[in-house]
Phi, psi and omega in degrees: 000135177256169186304317181295325177292320177299315179298320179295317179296315180295323178294321179292325181277345182228070184294344179281350179258142175285156180302322180295324179292318179296317180297322179295319179297314180296317178300315179298317180302308182290324178297320179294319177298313181298316180298316180297318179294321179297330178279357180091007180273191177223158181234122180246124175247104185306133180083346181251298180163186183233131174259136176208184176238156176232148179272134173247129179287157173295148181205171174258121179252184179234137173285120185293335180281316185257340183080001181283155179286142179225132176281124178253119183288163175295148181201167173256140179233149178289150180221138178236130176243115181294148178281168182301315181298319179295315180299318179296318180293323179291330183256011178289139180259000000 
């Protein structure tokens, strides 16, 4: 599902809200998650999962086109761990 599909589903389920209001709610939701992660925190959505960040050490990588060595700096990357309910629903037979 892409963002526009999410907005369409939410609009269909909430006909009393204008499209601009739904888009604003979705923007606020994602902005708050991003802001919390940028501050080094984590976001837990019960039944869905947990968003956090992980540290990646600096390393020497390779340019796939040329094969030359490239220094890759240390960085933080987003990480998602699915919740128990999501794992159970995905693996239900």
